[in-house]
C-alpha positions as CSV (number, residue, x, y, z in Angstrom):
1,X,44.0,-11.4,31.0
2,X,41.3,-9.3,32.9
3,X,37.5,-9.2,31.7
4,X,38.2,-5.8,30.7
5,X,41.1,-6.7,28.4
6,X,39.1,-9.8,26.9
7,X,36.0,-7.4,26.1
8,X,38.3,-4.7,24.7
9,X,39.8,-7.1,22.4
10,X,36.1,-7.8,21.0
11,X,35.5,-4.7,20.4
12,X,38.5,-4.2,18.2
13,X,37.8,-7.2,16.4
14,X,34.4,-6.5,15.1
15,X,33.4,-3.8,12.7
16,X,30.4,-1.6,13.7
17,X,30.3,-2.9,17.3
18,X,29.2,-0.4,19.8
19,X,29.8,-2.6,23.1
20,X,30.6,-5.8,24.6
21,X,29.6,-7.0,28.1
22,X,29.6,-9.8,30.5
23,X,26.5,-9.6,32.5
24,X,24.8,-12.0,35.0
25,X,21.6,-13.5,34.4
26,X,20.3,-11.6,37.0
27,X,20.7,-8.3,34.9
28,X,23.8,-7.2,37.0
29,X,26.9,-6.3,34.8
30,X,30.1,-7.6,35.5
31,X,32.0,-5.6,32.8
32,X,31.1,-3.6,29.8
33,X,33.4,-1.9,27.3
34,X,32.0,0.6,25.1
35,X,33.8,0.5,21.6
36,X,34.2,4.3,20.9
37,X,33.6,5.7,24.2
38,X,30.1,6.2,23.2
39,X,27.7,7.5,25.7
40,X,26.1,3.6,26.1
41,X,23.5,2.8,28.6
42,X,25.1,-0.5,29.6
43,X,22.6,-0.7,32.6
44,X,19.6,-0.5,31.1
45,X,20.6,-3.0,28.5
46,X,21.8,-5.4,30.9
47,X,18.6,-5.9,32.7
48,X,16.5,-5.8,29.7
49,X,18.5,-8.7,28.0
50,X,18.7,-10.5,31.4
51,X,15.2,-10.5,31.2
52,X,15.0,-11.6,27.6
53,X,17.6,-14.5,28.6
54,X,15.2,-15.7,31.4
55,X,12.0,-15.7,28.8
56,X,14.1,-17.8,26.4
57,X,15.3,-20.2,28.9
58,X,11.8,-20.5,30.1
59,X,10.4,-21.4,26.5
60,X,13.4,-23.7,25.6
61,X,12.6,-25.6,28.8
62,X,9.1,-25.8,28.1
63,X,9.9,-27.3,24.7
64,X,12.4,-29.4,26.0
65,X,15.1,-28.1,23.5
66,X,17.9,-28.2,25.9
67,X,20.2,-25.2,27.2
68,X,20.2,-22.2,25.0
69,X,23.5,-20.9,23.5
70,X,23.0,-18.0,21.5
71,X,20.3,-15.4,21.0
72,X,20.4,-12.8,18.3
73,X,17.9,-10.0,18.1
74,X,18.1,-7.7,15.0
75,X,16.7,-4.5,15.2
76,X,16.6,-1.5,13.0
77,X,19.1,0.7,14.8
78,X,20.8,-1.9,16.9
79,X,21.5,-5.8,17.4
80,X,22.5,-8.0,20.2
81,X,24.4,-11.2,20.0
82,X,23.8,-12.8,23.2
83,X,25.8,-16.1,24.3
84,X,25.6,-18.1,27.3
85,X,29.2,-18.4,29.2
86,X,27.4,-20.8,31.8
87,X,24.4,-20.9,33.8
88,X,24.9,-17.7,35.7
89,X,26.7,-15.3,33.0
90,X,26.3,-14.4,29.6
91,X,28.3,-12.3,26.9
92,X,26.5,-9.6,24.8
93,X,28.1,-8.0,21.8
94,X,26.0,-4.7,21.0
95,X,26.1,-3.9,17.2
96,X,25.2,-1.1,15.5
97,X,23.7,-0.7,11.9
98,X,25.5,-2.5,9.1
99,X,27.9,-4.4,11.7
100,X,29.3,-7.5,10.5
101,X,27.1,-10.2,12.2
102,X,29.3,-13.0,11.0
103,X,32.4,-11.6,12.3
104,X,30.4,-11.0,15.5
105,X,29.3,-14.6,15.7
106,X,32.7,-15.7,15.4
107,X,34.2,-13.2,18.0
108,X,31.4,-14.2,20.5
109,X,32.5,-17.9,20.4
110,X,36.4,-17.0,20.7
111,X,35.6,-14.6,23.3
112,X,33.2,-16.5,25.2
113,X,35.7,-19.3,25.7
114,X,38.2,-17.0,27.2
115,X,35.9,-15.3,29.6
116,X,34.9,-18.9,30.7
117,X,38.3,-20.0,31.4
118,X,38.5,-16.8,33.4
119,X,35.4,-17.5,35.6
């Protein structure tokens, strides 16, 4: 399956999802799929979340906590579930208010493995 097909499947399986994307830790998006064809600013999201992942990596390194697996950012209007695929890429699910975070966490594990196998 292609990255687009894998990410599209994720958008179908999580209620309240806005978008799913595969992003390089440098902030360059590989592929992003919007759930409803919404006007989603993927580029800004990718760059900002890559910066966040870089900062979290520095923190866990300083704390000798090991490699990060997931980062969850819950905000009033959107939430972001970020899962590291490998040292170079992460998967991000952008969720709208009221989205099912538990289902999103399940899906990010399933989709993450499929993306990992495709890289």
